[in-house]
Residue, then its C-alpha position, 0 to 999 in steps of 0.5 A: m323658458a320663463g319658468g326655468a329663468l325664475t327657478l334659476a333665480l331662486l336657486t342662485i340669488r339666495g339658494r344653494g346655487r349662490a356659491a357656485d354662481d359666485r365661483l363661476f363669476g370669479w373664474a369668468n371675470s378674471r380667467f381671460e384677462h386681456p386688453r383686446l378682449d376688454a375692448v371687444f367686450r366693452t363694445l359688444t355689450e352695448l348691442g344689448s342696450l335698449w338704444a341699440s334695439v331702437a337704432a336697429g329698428t330705425a335701420v329696418a324701418a328705413s329699409g322699407r319694413r316699418r311694421e317689422a321695425v315697430d314690432a321688433t322694437s316694441a318687443a325689445a322695449g317690452m322685454w326691457a320693461v319686464g326685466q326692470g320689474l323683475k330687478r325690483l322684485f328680486r333685488r339681487v346685489r351686483p357682483y361689485d357690491a357683494q362680498l365676494p371671496r376674490p377681487l373682481r374686475l369692473l371694466i365699465g361704469k356701474p349700471l343702475g338697478a339690481s343684477w337679476p335678470s341681465a336686461h342686455p342679453a334679454t333685450f338683444l335676443t328678444f329684438v333679433t328673434v322677433a325681427g328675424r321671424d318678421l323679416d324671414l331671415p335665413h336660418g343660419l343668420r338667425r342662429a348667428l344672431v343668437g350666438v351674438a346674444g350669447a356673446v353679449a351675455a358673456s360680456r356682462v360677466y366678463l365686464g364685472v356687472h352680472y353673475p352667470a345666472d343673471v345672463v342665463g336668466g336674461l337669455l331665457l326670458g328674452r327667448a320666452t318673451a320673443d316666443v310669446w310676442s311672436r304668437t300674440v302680438s306680431p300677427r296683429v302688427v305685421g299682418 
């Protein structure tokens, strides 16, 4: 999955896929314009912040599952750090700073840092995947949380701060990080 994310970055940041990513961004950013949807996505996008993972981890710890909380929160923080490093490496310009063929809608404040990968869906998906495994959540609930991660990803494009390839890359990296974390770190933390 991580290899797919990196390939996607190379194809869309400077490669042939750049024009397609620009067009898809323009469509997704303006096609569904609606005040209620604006409000929903402004709220939903915050679930992908590292602070939301910390808050969720705090709630899990308060329920008596401290090791699971530490494990999932640490995995999310690790993914966030990896994402920040990749942003510095790839330095993809955010849509609002790019010379796009059509105007865009920027519905939240301008985030700091580069565009690829989108850390919000990556962080969220890493947290819920590791937490879901550690807490042995039912399969249906885990799938629903993956769906929420997809909605967080969509919110980043809709709000005007990421290209589609950024959020797909973030989801792929988030899942890859969660899988590696669950195999290597979780057994030592959760036991």
